[in-house]
C-alpha positions in Angstrom: 231.8 183.7 228.4 230.0 184.4 231.7 226.5 183.4 230.4 223.7 183.5 233.0 220.2 182.1 232.9 217.3 184.4 232.2 214.1 184.3 234.2 210.8 186.4 234.3 212.0 187.9 237.6 214.6 189.9 235.6 211.7 191.8 233.9 209.9 193.8 236.6 206.8 195.2 235.0 206.8 198.8 234.1 204.3 200.9 236.2 203.2 202.3 232.9 201.8 198.9 231.9 199.4 199.0 234.9 196.5 201.1 233.5 193.8 199.3 235.4 193.0 199.0 239.1 191.7 195.5 238.6 193.9 192.8 240.2 193.2 190.2 237.5 194.1 192.6 234.8 197.3 193.6 236.6 198.2 189.9 236.9 197.8 189.5 233.1 200.1 192.4 232.5 202.7 190.9 234.8 202.6 187.7 232.7 204.3 189.6 229.9 207.6 189.0 231.8 207.3 185.3 230.7 207.3 186.3 227.1 210.3 188.7 227.6 212.3 186.0 229.4 211.7 183.5 226.5 212.6 186.1 223.9 215.7 187.3 225.8 216.9 183.7 226.2 216.6 183.2 222.4 218.3 186.5 221.8 221.2 185.6 224.1 221.7 182.3 222.4 221.5 183.9 219.0 224.0 186.5 220.0 226.4 183.9 221.4 226.4 182.1 218.1 227.1 185.3 216.2 229.8 186.5 218.5 231.5 183.1 218.3 232.0 183.8 214.6 233.0 187.4 215.1 236.6 188.4 214.6 236.5 192.1 215.3 234.6 194.5 217.6 232.8 195.8 214.5 231.6 192.3 213.8 230.3 192.1 217.4 228.4 195.4 217.1 226.9 194.3 213.8 225.7 191.1 215.5 224.1 193.2 218.3 222.3 195.3 215.7 220.9 192.2 214.0 219.6 190.8 217.3 218.0 194.1 218.2 216.3 194.1 214.8 215.0 190.6 215.4 213.5 191.7 218.7 211.8 194.6 217.0 210.1 192.0 214.8 209.2 189.9 217.8 207.5 192.9 219.5 205.6 193.8 216.4 204.3 190.2 216.1 203.0 190.4 219.6 201.4 193.7 218.9 199.8 192.5 215.7 198.3 189.5 217.6 197.0 191.7 220.5 193.3 192.7 220.8 194.2 196.4 221.3 195.6 198.8 223.8 194.8 199.0 227.5 192.9 202.0 228.8 191.9 205.2 227.0 193.7 206.7 224.1 193.7 207.0 220.3 193.1 204.0 218.0 195.6 201.1 218.4 197.9 200.6 215.4 200.3 197.6 215.5 202.3 199.0 212.6 203.7 201.6 214.9 205.7 198.9 216.6 207.9 198.6 213.5 207.8 202.1 212.2 211.1 203.9 212.6 211.1 207.2 214.5 213.3 208.8 211.8 212.6 212.6 211.5 209.2 212.5 213.2 210.1 213.2 216.9 208.4 211.0 219.5 206.7 212.9 222.4 205.5 211.3 225.7 203.4 213.3 228.1 204.3 213.4 231.8 202.5 214.6 234.9 198.7 214.3 235.5 197.7 212.2 232.5 194.0 211.6 233.2 193.5 208.9 230.6 195.7 206.6 232.7 193.1 206.6 235.5 190.8 203.5 235.4 187.3 204.6 234.3 188.2 208.2 233.6 185.8 210.2 231.4 186.5 212.7 228.7 185.9 216.4 229.5 185.7 218.3 226.2 185.8 221.7 228.0 189.2 221.1 229.6 190.4 218.5 227.0 191.4 216.2 229.8 190.2 212.9 231.2 188.8 213.3 234.7 187.5 211.1 237.5 188.1 207.3 237.7 190.4 205.4 240.0 194.1 205.9 240.3 196.5 203.3 238.7 200.2 202.7 239.0 200.6 204.2 235.5 198.9 207.4 236.6 200.9 207.6 239.8 204.2 207.0 238.0 203.5 209.7 235.4 202.5 212.1 238.1 205.7 211.4 240.1 208.0 211.7 237.0 206.2 214.9 235.9 207.2 216.4 239.3 210.7 215.1 238.8 210.9 216.6 235.4 209.8 220.0 236.7 212.4 219.7 239.4 215.1 219.2 236.8 214.6 222.7 235.5 215.4 224.1 238.9 218.3 221.7 239.6 219.9 222.3 236.2 219.3 226.1 236.4 217.2 226.1 233.1 215.2 229.3 232.8 213.3 228.5 229.6 210.8 225.8 228.6 213.3 223.3 227.1 215.8 221.2 229.1 218.4 219.4 226.9 219.8 216.1 228.3 223.3 215.0 227.3 224.8 211.5 227.2 228.4 211.2 228.2 229.8 208.0 226.7 232.5 205.7 228.1 235.1 207.3 225.8 234.3 210.8 227.0 232.2 211.8 224.0 229.1 213.9 224.7 226.0 213.5 222.5 222.7 215.4 222.9 220.0 213.2 224.2 216.3 213.7 224.7 214.6 217.0 225.8 212.1 217.8 228.5 209.6 220.4 227.4 207.1 222.5 229.4 205.1 225.7 229.2 204.3 227.3 225.9 206.6 225.0 224.1 204.7 222.0 225.5 201.4 223.5 224.3 202.9 223.7 220.8 203.8 220.0 221.0 200.2 219.2 222.0 198.9 221.1 218.9 201.5 219.3 216.7 200.5 215.9 218.1 196.8 216.6 217.4 197.6 217.6 213.8 199.8 214.5 213.3 197.1 212.1 214.5 194.4 213.8 212.4 196.7 213.6 209.3 196.9 209.8 209.8 193.1 209.7 209.5 192.6 209.0 213.2 190.0 210.7 215.4 192.0 213.2 217.5 189.0 214.8 219.1 189.7 213.1 222.5 193.5 213.6 222.6 194.4 214.8 226.1 196.0 218.2 225.4 194.6 220.3 228.2 195.9 220.8 231.7 199.5 221.8 232.1 201.4 219.3 229.9 205.1 218.5 230.1 206.7 216.2 227.5 209.8 214.3 226.8 211.0 214.5 223.2 213.3 212.0 221.5 216.7 213.2 220.3 217.3 214.8 216.8 217.6 212.0 214.2 221.3 212.2 213.8 221.8 212.2 217.6 219.4 209.3 218.0 221.4 207.2 215.6 224.7 208.2 217.1 223.5 207.2 220.5 222.2 203.9 219.3 225.4 203.1 217.5 227.5 204.2 220.6 225.4 201.9 222.8 226.1 198.9 220.5 229.8 199.8 220.2 230.1 199.9 224.0 228.2 196.6 224.4 230.4 195.0 221.7 233.6 195.6 223.8 235.0 192.2 225.0 236.1 194.1 228.1 232.6 195.3 229.0 232.2 196.0 232.7 229.0 196.7 234.8 229.9 200.4 234.7 230.2 200.6 230.9 227.1 198.4 230.5 225.1 201.0 232.5 226.4 203.8 230.2 225.4 201.7 227.2 222.0 201.0 228.8 221.4 204.7 229.3 222.3 205.5 225.7 220.1 202.7 224.4 217.0 204.0 226.3 217.8 207.6 225.2 217.6 206.4 221.6 214.3 204.5 221.0 214.2 203.2 217.4 210.5 202.7 216.7 207.3 204.8 217.3 206.0 202.2 219.7 207.4 199.2 221.6 211.0 200.4 222.0 210.8 200.1 225.8 210.0 196.4 225.7 212.6 195.7 223.0 215.3 197.5 224.8 214.5 195.8 228.1 214.6 192.4 226.5 217.8 193.2 224.5 219.8 194.7 227.3 219.0 191.8 229.7 220.0 189.3 226.9 223.3 191.1 226.4 224.0 191.4 230.1 223.4 187.7 230.6 225.8 186.8 227.9 228.5 189.3 228.5 228.4 189.8 232.3 226.6 186.8 233.6 225.5 187.2 237.2 227.3 190.6 237.6 225.0 192.3 235.1 223.1 195.2 236.9 219.4 194.6 237.6 216.8 196.3 235.5 214.7 198.8 237.4 210.9 198.5 236.7 210.8 202.2 235.7 214.0 202.1 233.6 212.4 204.0 230.7 211.2 206.9 232.8 214.4 207.0 234.8 216.4 207.4 231.6 214.0 210.0 230.0 213.7 212.2 233.1 216.3 211.9 235.8 219.5 212.6 233.9 222.4 210.2 233.4 223.9 210.1 236.9 220.6 209.2 238.5 219.3 206.9 235.7 222.5 204.8 235.7 222.2 203.9 239.3 221.4 200.1 239.5 
């Protein structure tokens, strides 16, 4: 097997992790790559042992699922040991890092997300966070919010909902995530507020004002079909860089837990690439999650 070593350099930090303008804080965020490299190395070695005993492609896919589940537990343990979240937002809940998405759709807001600015203050009149200093997280969300709006024009979508599709290596097409704007997005904002309140958490400072645009995870059956398809593709002994990229896109289109899926998927896909493709595995973009959620398959799959 073309096994390659795994180093922190293979885990460029997501811009969404940089929610402070402080250089020392940003350095601490970058240090998470060390933890990812260590976990990915262990996952690679664990998968190698499981694959050595596998006799069928189904066995190999089952092994991949087991390793992914172990990485979910790893990410939860890190969350449980953390002091809390960075920046503004609702109360931190480590349990969300192992809570399946299931029927409760995940929504992520794009565009001008004021709470991502360092030192922003709550404005109850506009229900937004205003002021503060810009951060890489704020700039990334702003940039991808603009890209999401552009998709509606590029894909000739006249309404408020853009449905992404994932074309698999075998030609199958499965509905992926959605991009939602306008009145439909306002409805999501109201739904999210009600959900948070139902969990007994103070939702009075949830940022629902402005002109929100959201990404929404796939329907439950499509989410599981995409996840299974990603594992089936990665289990192919004849995996190529091209089919690896297709599997990577399907994987990021199908997050499995309410929180933490991005870090799990990054760690998992690097581990699999190191084992199956060695030095030919495509590099991981720093903004891989946003690329996959917003840009569509052709653009997101570009190394």
